[in-house]
ZAMIVO-992239 format. One record per atom (N, C-alpha, C, O): residue in three letters; x, y negated, z. Coordinates in steps of 0.1 Angstrom, whole numbers, plus 5000, padded with zeros to 4 digits. Layout:
BEGIN
ALAXYZ/...
% end
This chain:
BEGIN
MET515047754965/MET513747794962/MET513747944959/MET514647994951/GLN512848024965/GLN512748164963/GLN512248194949/GLN511448114944/PRO512648304943/PRO512048344930/PRO510648374932/PRO510148424942/ARG509848354921/ARG508448374921/ARG508148524922/ARG508848604915/LYS507248564929/LYS506848714930/LYS505648734921/LYS504748644920/GLU505648844914/GLU504548874905/GLU503548964912/GLU503749084915/PRO502348914915/PRO501348984922/PRO500849114915/PRO500749214921/LEU500749104901/LEU500349224894/LEU501449334894/LEU501049454894/LEU502649294894/LEU503749394895/LEU503749464909/LEU503949584910/SER503549384919/SER503449444933/SER502249534934/SER502449644940/LEU501149504928/LEU499949584928/LEU500249714920/LEU499949824925/LEU500949704909/LEU501249824901/LEU502149924908/LEU502050044908/ILE503149864914/ILE504149944922/ILE503450014933/ILE503750134936/SER502549944940/SER501850004951/SER500750104946/SER500450194954/PHE500350094934/PHE499450194928/PHE500250324927/PHE499650434929/LEU501450314923/LEU502250434921/LEU502750494934/LEU502750614936/VAL503250404943/VAL503750454956/VAL503250364966/VAL503750244968/PRO502150404974/PRO501550314983/PRO502550254994/PRO503250334999/GLY502450124996/GLY503250065005/GLY504549995000/GLY505049905006/VAL505050044989/VAL506249994983/VAL506049844978/VAL507049764979/GLY504949814973/GLY504649674968/GLY504749584980/GLY505249464978/SER504249614992/SER504349535003/SER505849515008/SER506249405012/MET506549625007/MET507949625011/MET508749525001/MET509549455006/ILE508449524988/ILE509049444979/ILE508749294982/ILE509649204980/ASN507549264987/ASN507249134990/ASN507849085003/ASN507748965007/GLY508549175010/GLY509149135023/GLY508449175035/GLY509049155046/ASP507349235034/ASP506549285046/ASP506849435048/ASP506049515045/VAL508049465053/VAL508549605053/VAL507749685063/VAL507449795061/SER507349625075/SER506649705085/SER505249745080/SER504849855083/ALA504549655073/ALA503249695068/ALA503449795057/ALA502649895056/GLY504449785049/GLY504649875038/GLY504950015043/GLY504450115038/VAL505850025054/VAL506150155060/VAL504950215066/VAL504750335065/GLY504150135073/GLY502950185079/GLY501950235069/GLY501350345071/ILE501750175058/ILE500850225047/ILE501450355041/ILE500650445039/LEU502750355038/LEU503350475033/LEU503250595042/LEU502950705038/VAL503550575055/VAL503450675065/VAL502050725066/VAL501750845067/GLY501050635067/GLY499650675069/GLY499150755057/GLY498450855058/TYR499550715045/TYR499250785032/TYR499850925033/TYR499151025029/GLY501150925036/GLY501851055036/GLY501251155047/GLY501051275044/LEU500951105059/LEU500351185069/LEU498951235065/LEU498651355068/SER498151155058/SER496851205054/SER496951315044/SER496151405043/ILE497951305035/ILE498251415025/ILE498651535032/ILE498151645029/VAL499551525042/VAL499951645050/VAL498751705057/VAL498651825057/PHE497951625063/PHE496751675070/PHE495851745060/PHE495351855063/MET495651695048/MET494751755038/MET495351895034/MET494651985033/VAL496651895032/VAL497252025027/VAL497252125039/VAL496952245036/CYS497552085051/CYS497552185062/CYS496252235065/CYS496152355069/PHE495152155064/PHE493852205067/PHE492952235055/PHE491752235056/SER493652255044/SER492852285032/SER492152425032/SER491252445025/TRP492652505041/TRP492052635043/TRP490552625048/TRP489752715045/PHE490252515055/PHE488952495060/PHE488452375052/PHE488752265055/PHE487552395043/PHE487152305033/PHE486752165039/PHE487252065035/PHE485952165049/PHE485352035054/PHE486451955061/PHE486551835059/ILE487252015070/ILE488251945077/ILE489351885068/ILE489751775070/GLY489751965058/GLY490751915049/GLY490251795041/GLY491051705039/PHE489051795037/PHE488551675029/PHE488151555038/PHE487851455032/LEU488151575051/LEU487951455059/LEU489151355058/LEU488951235059/ALA490251405054/ALA491451315052/ALA491451245039/ALA492151145037/LEU490551285029/LEU490551225016/LEU490151075017/LEU490850995011/PRO489051035024/PRO488750895025/PRO489850815032/PRO490050695029/VAL490450875042/VAL491550805048/VAL492750785039/VAL493250675038/MET493050885031/MET494150875021/MET493850765011/MET494650675008/LEU492550765006/LEU492150664996/LEU492150525002/LEU492350424995/GLY491750515015/GLY491750385022/GLY493150335023/GLY493350215020/PHE494150415026/PHE495550365027/PHE496050325013/PHE496750225012/TRP495650405003/TRP496050374989/TRP495450234985/TRP496150154979/GLY494150224987/GLY493550094983/GLY494049974990/GLY494249874985/TYR494149995003/TYR494649885011/TYR496049845008/TYR496449725008/GLY496849945004/GLY498249915000/GLY498249834988/GLY499149734987/MET497449854978/MET497349774966/MET496849634969/MET497449534964/TYR495849624977/TYR495349494981/TYR496349414989/TYR496549294986/ASP497049474998/ASP498049405006/ASP499249364998/ASP499849255000/ALA499649444988/ALA500749404979/ALA500449284971/ALA501249194969/TYR499249284965/TYR498749174957/TYR498749044965/TYR499248944962/GLN498049054977/GLN497848934985/GLN499148884991/GLN499348764993/GLY500048984994/GLY501348945000/GLY502148864990/GLY502848774993/ALA502148904977/ALA502848834967/ALA502248694965/ALA502948594963/VAL500948684965/VAL500248544964/VAL500648464976/VAL500948344974/ARG500648514988/ARG501048435000/ARG502548394999/ARG502848285003/ALA503348484995/ALA504848454994/ALA504948334984/ALA505848254986/ASN504248344973/ASN504348234963/ASN503848104968/ASN504447994966/GLN502748104976/GLN502247984982/GLN503247924992/GLN503447804993/ARG503848015000/ARG504847965010/ARG506047905003/ARG506747815008/ALA506447954991/ALA507547904984/ALA507247784976/ALA508147714970/GLY505947744976/GLY505647614969/GLY505147634955/GLY504947534948/TYR504847754950/TYR504347774937/TYR502847754937/TYR502147784947/PRO502247694927/PRO500847654927/PRO499847774928/PRO498847754934/PHE500247884922/PHE499348004922/PHE500048124920/PHE499548234920/
% end
């Protein structure tokens, strides 16, 4: 039997570094995608910060990757626990 995954710990780790919570749950491809998307949106914001409007277009994208990373980490831990036979 696999060890139980803690959904709140996965969420907290993904709060600190987007995508890593998904990687810990075993979904490495989703975690890398979230981390790369988050990183690229930050790079886009920094590179185009000289033009106020274009630079801030990346802000909702960055926040979207961050929020989805936390959601996916939590749900991934819950799904992993269900597959392993834990009740919740």
